[in-house]
N, C-alpha and C positions, 0 to 999 in steps of 0.2 A: 504494500500500500504506500503510495507516495505521501509526502508530508502534507500537500494541499488537500488530498482526499481525506486524510485523517483529521485535519482541522475542520473540514466541512462536516465530517461525521460527528465530531465533538459538538459542534453547534446544533446538529440535528438531535443528538442525545439530550442536550439540555432543553431543547424545545419540547421534546416528548415528555421529559420530567416535569417541566413547568405546566404542560397541559394536564398531565396526570394528577398533579398536586393542586391544581387551580381550586381555590376556595376552601382548601383543607386547613390552612394556617398551621401546617405541620411544624414550621420553624418559628412560630410566634414565641417571643420571650415570655408571654403570659402562661405558656404551658410549663408545668413543673419539671418535666424531664429536660426541656430545652434550657431553662435557666440554670438547672443544676449541672448539665453538661458544660455550659459556658463558664460558669463560675469555677468548676473543677479545672478546666483547661487553662483559664486565665491565671489561676493560682499557681499551677504547675509551670506555666510559661514564665511568670514573674520570678519564681524561684530559680529557674534555669538562667534567666537573664541576669539576676543578681549575682549568682555564682560566676557567670561568665565575666561580668564587669569587674568583679573582685580579682579575677585572675589576669586581667589585662596588665600590660607593662605600666600604664598610667591610669589606674582605676578612677582617678579624680576628674577625668575628662567629662564635662557635662553631657548629659543625655541629649541635650539640644544640639550638640555637635555631631551626633550619630546620623549617618545616612542609611536609609533603608528603601529597598525596592520590593514590591509584592507582585508575584506572578499570579494572575487570576484574581484580581482585587475585587471582582464583583461590584456590588453597590457601595463599597468603601468601608464596611464595618470594621475590618481589622486595622485599616489605616486610621480610623477614628480612635480605636483603642491605643494606637501608638502615639497619637497626639495627646491623649490623656496621660500617657506615660511620661511625656515631656519632650518627645521628638518634635522638631519644628516643621511646619508644613512645607517650607521651601526645600527641606532635605528628604522629602518623601516622594517616591515614584510608584504609581500603580499601573499595571499592565493588564489589559482585559481583551479577550477575544470577541465577546458578544457586545455589539453596539448599544443595545438597550440597557445593559448593566453598566456600561461605561457612562452613559448619559445619567443614570441614577447616581453614580459616584460623583460626577461633576456637579450635580445639583446639591449633594449633601456635604461635600468637602470644601475647605477653603480653596480659593483660586490659586494660591501658591503651590498647592500639591500638583506635581507633574503627572499627567495621565496620558498613557500611550495605548493606542488601539492595535489589535492584531496579534500575530504570532509572537509569543514572548521569547521564543528561541532566537528570533531575529531582532529583538528590541534594541533600540539605541540607548544602551547603558554602557558607560565607560568601564573598561576592565579595571579591576582593583579599586573601584570607587565606593563600594558599599560596606558599611559595618554589618548590616544584616540583609539577608535576602529571605523573604518569607514565602512559603507555599502552604496552603490549607485546602486539603481535599481536591487538589488539581490533578495530581499524578494518577489517582485512582480512576479518573475520567479519561485518561489517555490509554487506549488499548494497543497502540503501536509501540513496540519496544524501541524502534529507532527514534521516534519523536521524543519518547521519554529520555533517551540518552542525550539527544541534542539539547533538550531543555535543561537537563541537569548540568551539562557541560557549560552552557551559557551562564547559569546561576553561579556556578563555581568560579567562572572567569570574572564575574562582577565583584566577588567578595575580595576585600583587601586582606593581606596577611594579618592575622589576629581577629578578623571578622568571622562571621558564621552564617550558615544556612539554618533558618528556623523552620522546622518541618512538622506538619500535622496531617496525618492521613490514616485511613483504616487499613488493617493488615489482613483481613479475611474477605473472601468473596461473599457476595450477596446472591444466593441462588435465585432470588426473585427478581433480580435486576441485572440483565445481561449487558447493560450499558456502562457498568463499572466493574472494576476488579480490584481486589485487595493488593496492596503493595507491602509484601512481608519485609521484615527487617533485613533479611539477607539481600533483598533487592536494593534497599536503601543503601546498604554498605557498598554494594557493587556500583551504584550510581555515583557515590562519593568516596572512592577508595582511599583518598589521601586525607580525609577528614578525621578529626578526633571527635567521637560521638558521646554525648550524654543523652540517655534515653529514659523516657518515662512511659509506662503503659497506662493509658487513661481512657475514659469514656465508657460507661456501661453500654453494651451493644444496643443501639437505638430501638430495634424491635422489642427487646426485653424491657428497656426503659419505658417505652410508651405503654406497654401492657401493665407493668407493675405500678406505674404512677396513676393509672386509672383506679387502682385499688387504694393507694395511699402514697402521697409524695415522698414520705420518709423511706419507702421501700427502695428508692434509688440508692440512698447511702448504704443501706444494709447489703444489697446485692453487689454494690460496687466495691465492697471489701474483698470480693473473690476475684483474684487477678485474671483468671482465664475467661471471665465474662466481660472483660474490657476489650473493646474491638479496635482501638486506635493507638497509634504511637505518636508521642510528642518527642522530638529530638532536636538538639542543638548540635550542629556539625561544624566544628571550628577548623578554620584554615590556619595551621600553625606556622606556615612559612610561605 
């Protein structure tokens, strides 16, 4: 499959998903499983970033000086989180394949945030310019190994020495959804073989989370104590040189 065909297929998969989920509000933050997933992931991410910053040669560098690019920025939610963390809008870049999502990001984010349209593996991001490069459930939507490899190579190229890729994605296949596939940790290591990885297993598997939270929201915390029920990996992959 050529790269252009896979990019078109990704857009079609997202369109099918949006049509399938229309009106369901499956990702509404008012749903108890959704806000618990988000809070868990954010807390784990902040712990990883705090440890990463403490290990830097100059940990006193203000967060406002960090530069970050996000692959598949969607409507801009993760970029807004980084603004709340203290990164400056003029130091943020979002890249998005789907025009309607990019428009939503532009409407929501400060004008100083740089937003790029199209194939992230070809994005105009300077090599060695980023302290962080973020991807969140993008690679699981790429079914072509070659495009996964090209995108990972681009992301790694953008990271400066001492910087890192911040990765969040699920590791197991969803038998009900042929439009996605899990990205196991072994594959993540193969995509970034030179990186030093700090890994956290997070997120109660969404089908389980949705089912148990209908019974009681507190069931999320109980079942999430069982590691093999967590379906996602959060990883900080540091470029040491």
